[in-house]
N, C-alpha and C positions, 0 to 999 in steps of 0.2 A: 510265582504269584498266581493266585486264582483269578479267573476272569469273572468280573461282576455280571450279574444277570442283566441282559441287554435292556429290558424295559425299565428296570429300576433307575438306570442312569441315562435314559433317553429323554429328550426335551418334550415338553407338553405345551401345546398352543391353546390358549383360551379362546372362547368365542369372539372376543373383541380384537384378536390378533396378537396379543402380547404372549410372550413365551417364557417359560422357566426351563433351566438347563437339565433338571432331573425331577423325579417323581417324589422327592422327599421334602416334607414341610416341617419346620419347627412350629408345632402347634402351640396355642395359647396356654399359659400357666399363670396362676395367681402369684405375682411377684412381691407386691407391697413394698416397692423400692422407690417411690416418688420422693422428690425433694420437697422442701417447705413450699407450700402453696399448691400442692398436688400436681407438680409439673415434673417432666423428665430431667434428669441431670447426669452427672458423670458416672454414677453407678449403673444406670441403665445403658449408657453409651458403651461402657466396657463389657457389660453382659451381652449386648447384642452384637458387638464386634466379635466376641468369641464364637457366636453361632455363624456369622458371616464367614469367618476363617475356617469353620468346620465343614463347609462345602454343601450346605443345604440349599435347595433350589428356591424355596419360598419360606419367608419368615413372617409369622403372625405375632403381633404384640399381645401381651396380656391385656386384660380388660381395660379399655379406656372409657371412662364414664361420660355420658352425654349431659348429666345434670350434677351440680355441685352438692345437692342434698341427697343423692342416691348412689352410694358406693358399695361395692361388694366387700370392701375392707378399707380401713383408715389409711393405708399406705398406697391407695390407688391413684392413678393419673386421671385428671379431668380435662376435657377439651370442649369448650363451648364457643359460641359466636364471639364473645367478648374477651376470650383468652389471648394473651400475647403468644404468637406462634413461633417466635424466635427459638425458644427451647425445643420446640417440636421439629424445627428445621434441622437442628443439630442432631436430634435423635434419628430423624429420617436419614441423614447423611451417614450416621454410624451404623445403621442397620441395612444399608443397601450394598449389595455386591455388584460387580461389574455387569453380570448377566442375570442376576436373580431378581426376585420381587420382594417388596417389603410392604405388607398390608397392616392396617390398623384395625384391630377388633374393637367394635364399639358396642356399648351395652348399657342397660338400665336394670338394676336388680329387682325392682318391684318389691314384693313382700320379703324377699331374701336379703334384708338389710338388718344389721345388728342393732338391737335396742340401745346399746351403750353409745352409739354415735349420735343419739339425741334427735333423730329426724323422723318425720312422718312417712310411713311406708305406703306406697300407692300400689294398687293391684286392680285387676278387672272387677273383683268382688272383695268382700271383707272377710274372706275365709283365712283363718290363721294357720301358721305353720304347725304341722304335726310331727314334732321331733321328740316326743316323750318328755323326759325330764329336762331336755334342752330347749323346749319350745319357748320358754321365757327369754331366751337369748335374743329372740327376734322381735322386731317392733310389730305392734298390732296394725294390720293393713286397713286401709280405707279404700272403698270403691271409687274409681276415677270418674270424674265428670266428663261429658263430651268435650268441654273446653280443654281439660287437662290432656285428653287423648290427642287433640289437635296440637297442643304444645309439645307433646312427646314426639309426634311425627316431625315437627319443625326442628326439634333438638337433634334428632338423628341426622336430618338433612344438613343442618348447620355444621355439625361435627365432621361430617363427610367432606363438606366443602373446605373446612379448615385443614383437614388431613391432606387434601389434594394441594392446597396452597403451600403446606409445609414441605411437600416433596415426597410423601408416601405414594406408592404406586397403586394402592387400592384400599378398600375397607371390607371388613367382614361384619355383617349384622348378626349379633348373637341372639338367636331365637331358640336356644336349647337350655338344658341344665336347670330348668325351673326358674329362670330369670323372667323379667316382665313380659317379653314377647311370647315366651314359652307359656307363661301363665294365661295369656289370651288364647293360645292354641289349645290348651288342655281343658276338657269339660269338667275336670275336678276343681279347677281354680277359676274358670270363667263361667259364672252362673247368671250372666246378663241376659236380658230379654230384648235388648235393643239391637241395632244393626251390628254391634260389635260382639254379639254372643249368639248361641244357638247352634246352627249347623256349622260344618267345617269352613264353608265359604265365609260366613260371618266371623268365626273365630280367627280366621287367617287375615281378616281385613286390615288389621293394624300392620302386620308384616308386609302385606302387598302394597299398602299405601306408602310405607316407609321406603321400600325398594323402588317404587315408581318415582317418588320425589327425589331420591338420591340420584337415580339414573338420569333424570331430567336436569339435575343441577351440576353434574360433573362432565368432564370431557369423555368422549367415547373410549379413549385409550386407558382411562382410569378404571381399574377392575372393581367390580361390585360382586360380593359373594355373601353367602348366608350359611350360618351354622344352625343345623336343625336336628332335633331329636328323631331317631328312628322310632322311639317309643318312650313313654314315661316310666315304664316298668312298675306301674301301679294299677290295680284293678279299676276299670272305669275311666282310665286316663287317656292320653294321646296314644294312639295305636299306629301300627304299620300302615293300615289303610288310610289313616289321616295324613301320615307323612307323604304317601304317594299322591294324595289329593293336593297337598300343598305344593309339591314338586311340579305338578301339572299346571298350577296357577303361576308358579315362578318361571315356567318354560316360556311364557310370553313376555318376559320382562328383561331380556338380555342379561341374565345373570351369568357370571363367568365361571363360578364354581360353587358347589354345595358341599359342605363338610357334614358328615353324619356322625352323630354321637348318641348319647341316651342318658336318661335318668335326671335326677334333681337332688337337692340337699336331702329331701325326705327318702329318696331311693337312689343312692349314688352308684348307678350302674356304670358311670364314666370312670369309676375307680376299679372296675372289674368285678363288682359284687352287687347284689341286690338284697333287699330286706327279706327276712324269713317268710313274710306273708306272700312274697312273689317267687318262692322257690319252685313253684309248679311250672314256671316258664321253660321253654325248650332248652335243651342242653347247650345249643349253639350260643345262647346269650350268656352262658356262664364260663366260656373259655377264658383262660388266663391271658392269652394273646390274641390280638385281632378279633376281639369279641363282637364287633359290629359288622364284620365283613359280609356275613350271609344276608343281613338286613340291607346292607348297602348295594349288594348285587341285585336284589329284588327291586330296590328303588331305582337303580340305574336303568331298569327295563322301561321306565316311563320318563326318564330324564333326557332333556336335550343338551344340558350342560354337563361337564365332567363332574364326577362324584369323588370326594375324598373321604377316607375313613380314618378316624383317630381312636386309639384306645388299646394300650397294652403291648404294642409291638416292640420286642426286645432283641429279636434275632433276624439276621438277613434272610435266612431261609423262610421265615414266616412272612417277611415283607415280600419276598418273591412270590410266594403262594397267594398272598392277598391280592396281587395284581393280576392273577390269572383270571381269564374269563370263565363264566359258567357254561353249561352245556348249550344254552341258548345264545351265547355270544355276548352276554352282558357282564360288566365288571367295573371295578374301581380303577380310576386313573391316577390317583395320587394318595399318598400315605402321610398321615400326621404323626409326628413323634413328639411326645411331651416329656414325661419324667426321664426317659432315656437320654434326652438332650441336656438335662440338668446334670446327670452323672457322667455323660461323655459328650461334650459339645462338638467334638470332631467325629462323631459317629458316621456321618455320610462318607467322609474321607477314608475312615477305617474300612467301611464296607466295600469301598472300591478295591481294596487290596485283599481282604480276607473276611471270613466269618468272625464276628465278635459279639458275644452275648453279654448283655447288660444285666447285672445282678442288682435288682432293686431290694430295698430293705423289707423284711417280713416282720410285721408286728402282730403277734398272735395273742393279744390281750383279750380277756373275757369281754370287756366292754368294747363293742365294735365301733362305736362312735369315737371313743378316745383313741382306738387303734388307727382309725382312718385319719384323725387329726395328727397323730404322731408321724404317720407316713408322709403327710403333707409337710409337717414341720422339718423332717429330715431333708425333704426335697428343697425346701426354702433355704436350708443351710447351704446346700450346693449352689443355689442361685446367688445367695449373698456372697459366697466365696468367689464365684466367677465375677461378680460385680466389683469385687475388691482386687481383681487381677490375680487371684489365686487359683490353684487347681482344685477340682472336686475332692472331697474326702468322704468316702462312702461309710466308713466304720465309725460313725458318730452315734451317740446314745439317743435312741428314740425318746426316752423319758426326759433327758435334759434338753433335747431339741424342742420338745413340746413346751416345757417350762419356759425356756428362753423365748420361744415364739409368743407365748402369752404375755410375757413381760414387755416384749417389743410392741405387741399389739396394743397394750395399755398405753404405752408412751405415744404411739402413733395416733391413738384415739384422742388423747389430750391435745396433741398438736393439731389434729383435724378440727376439733371443736373450737380451738383458738382461731384457726383460720376462718371458720364459718362466722364466728362472732366478729372478727375484724372486717371481713368483707361485707357483712350486714351493716356495720357501722359506717362503712365507707360509701354506701349507696345513698 
């Protein structure tokens, strides 16, 4: 038996004193497996138990939305102040190991909400999505009022309090991937001239206020973390120097962990690729595995909290290298595994014993948007199988997976719209 790299399976203690048994995190993925009423049920219980049994130290939920009219997809989970938390208590129980942590990722999509869901999209400004022929898939955004920004901050705070009551051990505020908080951070989507726009201090104000309010509302032992872009990977967007400035603001707020990723729907660097117009970016951003590590090490140089990097890690040797310090002694303390954990939920336990490389599907279609959707659809097939108590099945057709996902999305969209109509009538 090979001996696992010492640091990969060493515990990590967060600033608030809570500990995880190893440096591997099941990062968030878009599951779309909510039950009727946008709540967690047996499918999510089984899915998360598979990851608990797989030996990961920290588990992050997929997107849990803070508002019922703002979902990244129609099968998403919603948790707000008025939500019955009993289903969430059962989910928290299913996803907690004896010595690990189970955090809820909380989010608002802003302008990245599908038009088919029939909702008004909110954003810092009214700038529409630029997705070429796919732009019409997204709702036309409207610039938020000051009152709506305050409501947003209250919603993130309320969802965090509910998560703590349900038994989760922390939350992660999603401020990356082009979602609403990320839209505030980026000068491409935040064109405001008030206190919420302009320089990076103003563009970061929403995130800082949300983290402040959450930390004031939960117990000290409840972990509070942030997911942040290292960059938008779009010209004129959120850059590395902006990320470092935000980290320095977060340093003063008792944040327990920052996860670094990058990109948005318009430039999906989180999938290991960027758009053609961004091909001039340094080669380090285009690596197939651990493609945000170099950014993360630089950001770690100004961070008081541990830094986690997520993106493309498929081999233990790459994971070991990602945890190495740079020449100045700065480095990543935790690694997020996403797609790899869909195809091999026991990957951490396997890596304790030997090297095991995960082979992800390669879809080399000419239309890169369809290709990316197909890869996501194949991954969702694995999540659905795990949620049914089955083993993953990697050799599924990308084409039929994509068709099946579109059919399921249409069904879930109809169910979501019925739910919205029924809850509106009940008020």
